[in-house]
VEXDREN-2710 file (C-alpha; in Angstrom, 1 decimal):
% VEXDREN-2710
k/r/px/py/pz
1/MET/-120.7/-26.8/39.3
2/ALA/-119.0/-29.7/40.9
3/GLU/-116.1/-29.6/38.2
4/ASP/-116.2/-25.6/38.2
5/ASP/-115.9/-26.1/41.6
6/LEU/-113.1/-28.5/41.7
7/LEU/-111.5/-26.6/38.9
8/GLU/-111.3/-23.5/41.4
9/LEU/-109.7/-25.6/44.1
10/VAL/-106.8/-27.0/41.6
11/ARG/-106.1/-23.6/40.4
12/GLU/-106.0/-22.1/44.0
13/ALA/-103.5/-24.8/45.4
14/GLY/-101.2/-24.2/42.7
15/ALA/-99.3/-21.5/44.0
16/HIS/-99.2/-23.4/47.2
17/LEU/-98.0/-26.7/45.7
18/ALA/-95.5/-25.1/43.6
19/ARG/-93.9/-23.6/46.5
20/ALA/-94.3/-25.3/49.7
21/GLY/-95.5/-22.9/52.6
22/PRO/-97.8/-23.0/55.7
23/GLU/-101.0/-23.7/53.7
24/THR/-99.5/-26.6/51.6
25/GLU/-100.3/-29.6/53.5
26/GLY/-104.0/-28.1/54.0
27/TYR/-104.2/-28.3/50.2
28/MET/-102.8/-31.6/49.8
29/ALA/-105.5/-32.8/52.1
30/ARG/-108.1/-31.3/50.5
31/LEU/-107.2/-32.6/46.9
32/GLU/-106.4/-36.0/48.5
33/GLU/-110.1/-36.1/49.8
34/ARG/-111.3/-35.5/46.3
35/HIS/-108.4/-37.9/44.5
36/GLU/-110.9/-39.5/42.3
37/GLU/-112.8/-36.6/41.4
38/VAL/-109.3/-35.0/40.4
39/HIS/-108.0/-38.1/38.1
40/ALA/-111.8/-37.8/36.7
41/LEU/-111.6/-34.2/35.6
42/VAL/-108.2/-34.6/34.2
43/GLU/-109.4/-37.4/32.1
44/ARG/-112.1/-35.3/30.8
45/LEU/-109.8/-32.6/30.2
46/LEU/-107.1/-34.6/28.1
47/ALA/-110.0/-35.8/26.1
48/ALA/-112.0/-32.2/25.4
49/ASP/-109.4/-29.5/26.0
50/PRO/-105.9/-30.3/25.8
51/VAL/-104.9/-26.7/26.8
52/ALA/-106.9/-26.6/29.9
53/ALA/-105.7/-30.5/30.9
54/ALA/-101.9/-29.3/30.5
55/ASP/-102.5/-26.6/32.6
56/VAL/-104.1/-28.6/35.0
57/CYS/-101.6/-31.0/34.7
58/ALA/-98.9/-28.3/35.4
59/GLU/-100.6/-27.1/38.9
60/LEU/-101.1/-31.1/39.9
61/TRP/-98.1/-32.6/39.7
62/SER/-96.2/-31.9/43.3
63/PHE/-100.0/-33.4/44.4
64/TRP/-99.1/-36.5/42.6
65/TRP/-95.4/-36.6/43.6
66/MET/-96.1/-35.7/47.2
67/ARG/-98.6/-38.0/47.9
68/GLY/-97.4/-41.1/46.3
69/HIS/-99.6/-41.2/43.0
70/MET/-96.7/-40.8/41.0
71/THR/-97.6/-43.8/38.5
72/GLU/-101.0/-41.9/38.1
73/GLY/-99.4/-38.7/37.5
74/ARG/-96.8/-39.2/35.4
75/GLU/-99.0/-41.6/32.8
76/LEU/-101.8/-38.2/33.2
77/LEU/-98.7/-36.0/32.6
78/GLU/-97.0/-38.3/29.5
79/ARG/-100.3/-37.8/27.9
80/ALA/-100.3/-33.8/28.1
81/ALA/-96.5/-33.6/27.3
82/ALA/-97.3/-35.3/23.8
83/SER/-100.2/-32.6/23.3
84/GLY/-97.8/-30.1/23.8
85/GLU/-100.6/-27.7/24.6
86/GLY/-100.7/-25.0/27.6
87/ASP/-98.1/-24.8/30.1
88/HIS/-96.1/-27.1/28.3
89/ALA/-92.8/-25.9/30.4
90/GLY/-94.8/-26.4/33.7
91/VAL/-95.8/-30.4/32.5
92/LEU/-92.1/-31.0/31.4
93/LYS/-91.5/-29.9/35.0
94/GLY/-93.8/-32.5/36.6
95/LEU/-92.9/-35.5/34.2
96/GLY/-89.3/-35.0/34.7
97/SER/-89.5/-34.6/38.6
98/ILE/-91.7/-37.8/38.8
99/ALA/-89.5/-39.9/36.1
100/PHE/-86.6/-38.8/38.6
101/ARG/-88.0/-39.9/41.5
102/GLN/-89.0/-43.2/40.1
103/GLY/-85.0/-44.0/39.0
104/ASP/-86.3/-43.2/35.3
105/LEU/-83.2/-41.2/34.7
106/GLU/-83.5/-41.2/30.9
107/ALA/-86.9/-40.0/31.0
108/ALA/-86.5/-37.4/33.2
109/GLU/-83.4/-35.6/31.6
110/ARG/-85.5/-35.8/28.2
111/ALA/-87.8/-33.8/29.8
112/PHE/-85.9/-31.7/31.7
113/GLU/-83.5/-30.7/29.1
114/GLU/-86.7/-30.1/26.6
115/ARG/-88.2/-27.3/29.4
116/TYR/-84.8/-25.9/29.6
117/ALA/-84.5/-25.2/26.1
118/LEU/-87.7/-23.8/26.2
119/ILE/-87.1/-21.5/29.2
120/GLU/-83.1/-20.6/28.5
121/PRO/-83.6/-18.0/25.5
122/ALA/-86.0/-16.0/27.9
123/GLY/-83.0/-15.1/30.2
124/PRO/-82.4/-15.1/33.6
125/SER/-85.7/-16.2/35.6
126/ALA/-86.7/-18.4/38.7
127/ASP/-87.9/-21.0/35.9
128/LEU/-84.4/-21.1/34.7
129/ALA/-82.9/-21.3/38.2
130/SER/-85.1/-24.4/38.8
131/ALA/-84.5/-25.7/35.5
132/CYS/-80.5/-25.5/35.7
133/ALA/-81.2/-27.1/39.5
134/ASP/-83.3/-30.0/37.9
135/LEU/-80.3/-30.5/35.6
136/ALA/-78.1/-30.6/38.5
137/ARG/-80.0/-33.5/40.1
138/VAL/-79.4/-35.6/36.9
139/ALA/-76.2/-34.9/37.2
140/LEU/-76.1/-35.9/40.9
141/ARG/-77.4/-39.0/40.6
142/ARG/-74.8/-39.8/37.3
143/GLY/-72.2/-38.8/39.9
144/ASP/-70.9/-36.4/38.1
145/PHE/-69.9/-33.4/41.0
146/GLY/-68.1/-31.2/38.2
147/GLU/-71.7/-31.1/36.2
148/VAL/-73.9/-30.8/39.5
149/ARG/-71.6/-27.8/40.4
150/ARG/-72.1/-26.3/37.1
151/TRP/-75.9/-26.2/36.8
152/ALA/-76.4/-25.3/40.7
153/GLU/-74.0/-22.4/39.7
154/ARG/-75.8/-21.6/36.7
155/GLY/-78.9/-21.7/38.5
156/TYR/-77.7/-19.7/41.1
157/GLU/-76.6/-16.9/38.6
158/ALA/-79.7/-17.0/36.8
159/ALA/-82.0/-16.7/40.4
160/GLU/-79.8/-13.5/41.9
161/GLN/-81.0/-11.6/38.9
162/VAL/-84.4/-11.7/39.4
163/ASP/-86.5/-10.0/42.3
164/ASP/-87.4/-13.4/43.8
165/PRO/-85.4/-13.9/47.1
166/GLY/-86.8/-17.7/47.0
167/ALA/-85.3/-18.6/43.4
168/VAL/-81.9/-19.2/44.7
169/ARG/-83.3/-22.1/47.2
170/ILE/-83.4/-24.6/44.9
171/PRO/-79.7/-24.0/43.4
172/LEU/-78.5/-23.5/46.8
173/HIS/-79.6/-26.9/47.9
174/MET/-78.1/-28.6/44.8
175/ARG/-74.6/-27.0/46.1
176/ALA/-75.1/-28.5/49.2
177/ALA/-76.1/-31.7/48.3
178/ALA/-72.9/-31.9/45.9
179/ALA/-70.6/-31.1/48.9
180/ARG/-72.2/-33.6/50.8
181/MET/-71.6/-36.5/48.6
182/GLU/-68.1/-35.2/47.6
183/GLY/-67.6/-35.6/51.6
184/SER/-67.1/-31.8/51.9
185/TYR/-68.7/-31.7/55.4
186/ASP/-68.0/-28.2/56.5
187/GLU/-69.3/-26.9/53.3
188/ALA/-72.6/-29.1/53.0
189/ARG/-73.0/-27.7/56.7
190/GLU/-72.6/-23.9/55.9
191/LEU/-74.6/-24.4/52.7
192/TYR/-77.7/-26.1/54.7
193/LEU/-77.8/-23.9/57.2
194/ARG/-78.0/-20.9/54.8
195/SER/-80.8/-22.9/53.1
196/ILE/-82.7/-23.5/56.5
197/GLU/-82.3/-19.7/56.9
198/LEU/-83.7/-18.9/53.7
199/ASN/-86.6/-21.0/53.9
200/GLU/-87.6/-20.0/57.3
201/GLN/-87.7/-16.7/55.9
202/LEU/-90.2/-17.8/52.8
203/GLY/-92.3/-20.1/55.2
204/ASN/-91.1/-23.4/53.3
205/GLU/-91.8/-25.7/56.3
206/ILE/-91.6/-28.9/54.2
207/VAL/-87.8/-27.3/53.1
208/VAL/-86.7/-26.7/56.5
209/ALA/-87.5/-30.6/57.6
210/GLY/-85.8/-31.3/54.6
211/GLU/-82.3/-29.6/55.3
212/HIS/-82.6/-31.1/58.9
213/HIS/-82.9/-34.1/57.2
214/ASN/-79.9/-33.9/55.4
215/LEU/-77.8/-32.5/58.2
216/VAL/-78.5/-35.7/60.2
217/TYR/-75.9/-37.1/57.5
218/VAL/-73.5/-34.1/57.6
219/GLU/-73.2/-34.3/61.3
220/LEU/-72.9/-38.3/61.6
221/HIS/-70.5/-38.4/59.0
222/SER/-68.6/-35.6/61.2
223/GLY/-68.5/-37.6/64.0
224/ASN/-71.0/-35.0/65.7
225/ARG/-73.7/-38.0/66.8
226/ALA/-75.0/-35.5/69.4
227/GLU/-76.2/-32.7/66.7
228/ALA/-77.3/-35.3/64.1
229/GLY/-79.9/-36.6/67.0
230/ARG/-80.9/-33.0/67.6
231/ARG/-81.6/-32.5/63.7
232/PHE/-83.2/-35.9/63.5
233/ALA/-85.6/-34.4/66.3
234/LEU/-86.4/-31.1/64.0
235/ALA/-87.1/-33.3/61.0
236/SER/-89.1/-35.8/62.7
237/GLY/-91.0/-33.4/64.2
238/TRP/-92.6/-31.7/61.8
239/ILE/-92.9/-34.8/59.5
240/PHE/-94.7/-36.6/61.9
241/ALA/-97.0/-33.5/63.1
242/ASN/-98.0/-32.8/59.4
243/ASP/-98.5/-35.9/58.6
244/ASN/-96.2/-35.6/55.7
245/ALA/-96.4/-38.9/53.3
246/TYR/-93.5/-37.7/50.8
247/MET/-91.2/-37.5/54.1
248/ARG/-92.4/-40.1/55.9
249/PRO/-89.7/-42.9/54.6
250/TYR/-86.5/-40.8/55.2
251/VAL/-87.6/-40.3/58.9
252/PHE/-87.6/-44.3/59.3
253/LEU/-84.4/-44.3/57.1
254/ASP/-82.7/-41.6/59.3
255/ALA/-84.1/-43.3/62.8
256/GLY/-82.4/-46.7/61.7
257/VAL/-79.1/-45.0/60.5
258/LEU/-78.5/-43.4/63.8
259/ALA/-79.5/-46.7/65.6
260/LEU/-77.0/-48.3/63.4
261/HIS/-74.6/-45.9/64.8
262/GLU/-75.6/-46.7/68.3
263/GLY/-75.2/-50.7/67.5
264/ASP/-78.7/-51.1/67.8
265/ASP/-78.8/-53.6/64.9
266/GLU/-81.9/-55.4/65.2
267/ARG/-83.9/-51.7/65.7
268/ALA/-81.9/-50.5/62.8
269/GLY/-82.8/-53.4/60.6
270/ARG/-86.5/-53.0/60.9
271/LEU/-86.4/-49.4/60.4
272/VAL/-84.0/-49.3/57.6
273/ALA/-86.7/-52.3/56.1
274/CYS/-89.7/-50.4/56.6
275/ALA/-88.5/-47.3/54.5
276/ASP/-87.4/-49.6/51.8
277/ARG/-90.7/-51.1/51.4
278/ILE/-92.5/-47.2/51.5
279/PHE/-89.9/-46.2/48.9
280/ARG/-90.5/-49.1/46.8
281/ASP/-94.6/-49.4/47.4
282/THR/-94.4/-45.5/46.2
283/ASP/-92.6/-46.8/43.3
284/SER/-89.7/-44.3/44.2
285/ILE/-86.2/-44.1/44.9
286/PRO/-84.3/-41.9/47.3
287/ASP/-82.3/-38.9/46.5
288/PRO/-78.9/-39.5/45.5
289/ASP/-77.3/-38.5/48.5
290/ASP/-79.8/-40.6/51.0
291/TYR/-79.8/-43.8/48.2
292/VAL/-76.2/-44.3/49.1
293/GLU/-77.2/-44.1/52.9
294/LEU/-79.7/-46.7/52.5
295/GLU/-77.6/-48.9/50.3
296/ASN/-74.7/-48.5/53.0
297/ALA/-77.0/-49.2/55.8
298/THR/-78.2/-52.3/53.7
299/ALA/-75.1/-53.6/53.5
300/THR/-73.7/-53.1/57.0
301/LEU/-77.1/-54.7/58.4
302/ARG/-76.7/-57.7/56.3
303/GLU/-72.9/-58.1/57.8
304/ARG/-73.9/-57.3/61.0
305/LEU/-77.0/-59.4/61.5
306/GLY/-75.9/-62.4/59.4
307/GLU/-78.5/-64.9/59.8
308/ARG/-80.9/-63.0/61.5
309/PHE/-80.9/-60.3/58.3
310/ASP/-83.9/-62.0/56.6
311/ARG/-86.4/-62.5/59.6
312/ILE/-85.4/-59.0/60.9
313/TRP/-85.7/-57.5/57.4
314/ALA/-89.3/-59.0/57.1
315/GLU/-90.4/-57.6/60.3
316/GLY/-89.4/-54.3/59.3
317/ARG/-91.5/-54.7/55.9
318/ALA/-94.7/-55.8/57.7
319/LEU/-94.7/-52.5/60.3
320/GLY/-97.7/-50.8/60.2
321/GLU/-97.4/-47.0/60.6
322/GLU/-98.2/-46.5/64.3
323/GLU/-95.5/-49.1/65.4
324/ALA/-92.6/-47.7/63.1
325/ARG/-93.3/-44.4/64.3
326/GLU/-93.0/-45.7/67.7
327/LEU/-89.9/-47.6/66.8
328/ALA/-88.3/-44.2/65.0
329/LEU/-88.9/-42.2/68.1
330/ALA/-87.5/-44.7/70.8
331/SER/-84.2/-44.1/72.6
332/GLY/-81.6/-46.1/71.1
END
């Protein structure tokens, strides 16, 4: 009965994990409370019922991803993918997403290309839009902005042909990300604002918070410091209120970069170091556009802090969660 109850929870959570909404964080928390049981369930299914195992892994991958269990999730997804059973396309989506977040671009591309090959023959669909957006992510990490735009537009075209207003959200985001990395900040701002409007209508609160985070950098690079601060307040307010583990290091990175722009170098150094530690501890690297910000901030801090850098960096890496939060929200 306990296993049946857990399977019911996983299947019920699936729809809320696949597309972020008002109930997503609640389901994430319930799965986290039963984390060890969930792992044991997947292990049993992989041994006894590969079809059910693949279906469960396809439901759970975003839980492993968003809650920082990526090494565990990837190992289970790789075993499910090797069987070729059940929701194979869903398993490949999860495997590619986690490999991408870990910086294993070749593994991510293999999984995403295999998923695309499974989905594309069926014609336009929300899944095809998502598959195109994932290949756009790979191109973005390689710095091939032409390919980013090509895949994003292909996904956008597919999404527009289906009766699902949410299907365009990921291709729209990728178009914005490409514009941001190209330095086309007016275009990026327009696209991020459209994404916020769409995701507010869909109730995808985490995506709205993520786009406010992206606008921090659009506004900073456009010389709009006050607006960057306003976007940071909107993003960090939601992330801290919902105790969102996935987005938390981005808050500390954003706060650090803002402090750097204000000339508060020591505070900036502690915050950027804290963000870097969380990314490393969770076996993940930031999205390509944010990775650039992390690398540039670190290089600037080394230059400005000089002999103080190692001490400040060590202090930032040692910050507890509450200390880091207070530092992030302190005025510069």
